[in-house]
C-alpha positions, 0 to 999 in steps of 0.5 A: 680469741682461740689458741689457734687464731692467736698463734696465727696472728702471732706468726704474721706479726713475727714474720713482719718483725723478721722482715723489718729486722732484716731491712734494718740489719741491711741498712746498718750493715751498709753504714757499718760496711762503709769505709771512711772514704765512702762516707766522705764521698757520700757526705760531699755529694749530699752536701752539693745536692742540698746546695743545688736544692737550696739555690732559691734561698740565695735570690733575696740576699743576692738582690739586696747585696747587688743593690748596695753595690750598685749604689757605690757601697763597699764589698767586704769579707770579714770575721769568722773562718780565716780559710774562708776569707783567704778563699775569697780574697784576690783569687782567680774567678773571684770578684776584683772589688772585694776587700778583706776587713780583719776588724769591723773598724775597717768596714765602711758605712753603707757596705756589704759585709759577708762573714762566715762561722761554724759552731765553734766561733759563732758567738765571736762572729755574732759579737763582731756583727753587732759592732758593724758600722751603720748602714752595713748589710751583713750576710752570715754564712753558716749552719742554722744558729741556736740563737737567731741573728738580728732581722737585718742580717741575711743568713745563708745556710751552709746546709750542714748541721750545727754539730758538723765538723768544722771542715764540712761546714767550711765546705758548705760555706765555700759552696755558698760563697761562690754560689751567692757570688754568681747570683750577685753577678747575675742580679747586677747583669739584670740591672745593666752592670757587670761585676768585675772578676779576676782572671787567673795569673797563670793564664797568658795575659792574666796579670795584664788583663787584671791590671786594667780593672784594678780596684773596680767593683763593676766594669766601666764599659766593657766587658759586659755580661748579658742579663742572666736569670736567677739561679743560672750561675749558681746552678752552673757552678754547683754542676761543675763542682758535682763533675769535679767531685764525681771525677775524684770519686770515680777516678782517684779512689784507688790511688787515694786509698794507697796514699791513706795507707801510707799516711796511716803507716807513717802516723803509726810509726810516729813519723807523720807525713809532711803536708805542703799546700798551694791554695787560697783555702787550704793553707788555712785548713792545713795550719789547723793541724792533724795528727796524721801530718805535719804542716810545712808552710815553706816548701823550700825549707822542706826540700832542704831537709828531706831524707829517704824515709820521708813522705810528702803530700802536696796539694798543688795548684796550677803547677808543680813545685819543681825544686820540691819535686826534684828534692823528693827524688834526690832524697829517695822519699815518696810523695803524693802530688795532687794537681790540676788536670792539665799539669804535668811534671817536667821531670819523669816520675819515680817509683815513689810518686803517686799523682792525684788529679784534682779534676779542674782545668787551668784558669780555675774558673768553672762558669762561662757567662755570655758576653764576659771575657773570662770564665768565673767562680773557682772550683779548686778550693772545693776539690782540694778540700774534698781531697784533703778530707779523703786523705786525712779524715779518720 
């Protein structure tokens, strides 16, 4: 090869190398330039997209679960992540017939048992699964394990990696919980039966209505869902979650960044903010702790000891804690109040108040089913966990 030719080829290679390097630098800059908030938003949106693409994986497990329930089998949540169990237990938009088993001895034979895990508790959950009574159909929610479950166990992928942080895996397991619940209801509807669901106690007549169906896995006569095709209810639920997450990501980020700054300032000063939650899911998450806050499980007790330099973050539900709200104002403290979209405080806000819309509506049920009297499948847990991660993950 002549010197001139060699230089010509090398020049082209160098040009290609420089173009590739520029692309790699741009990609790296985008990643490096992302704030923790941007990363959380992308992670959450990607997770929901993965669940939407993974809806077909639910069909055989929904069919198997439904068949056992239609034969009179029990329906249990057991083992694993306590926050996940709390999310599914006796809550608006969830099944009335589901029970919580804290020990495998509480599970009846020939039942459906749903369990959740992450990488930190997988071995313990696997041991619990091995102790289940005869005829039990176990469905395990979590990331792809390094050692496989027995063939008799149904597996629902959380769509998170094995080494993902526990809160992201929990989010994936909650998305799976309600997606699969919708598909079990759809499978039952195609068999002519209607899975019974709670209405929110915050809705007029909710408690009275729920009392009519207490203890029922399926409604005896009415209301009656019309047959629903596979994938429809899971898809509708995940679409509603996409809308809520988009609402938070597009409408609340300025306020979230302001609150994060305040949280960081308090943490740096050695005076972490107080976190109060009203939630099935979030009490279990908050109790695990984080250096940026101190968890206050008793709002009344917190209200009695507030001072002017304090800051409160309240992840609320269908109402604002009026006593805490007034106590914050009396003390001259600051607070961030996260609430359902329809909730407004009874008393005017002060300069220290920041309000965050959780972007779900009163009733906490996202999916309307033709023929059924109330909507089903709750969005609040995911919305609150998303906000929690935006505020406290570093």
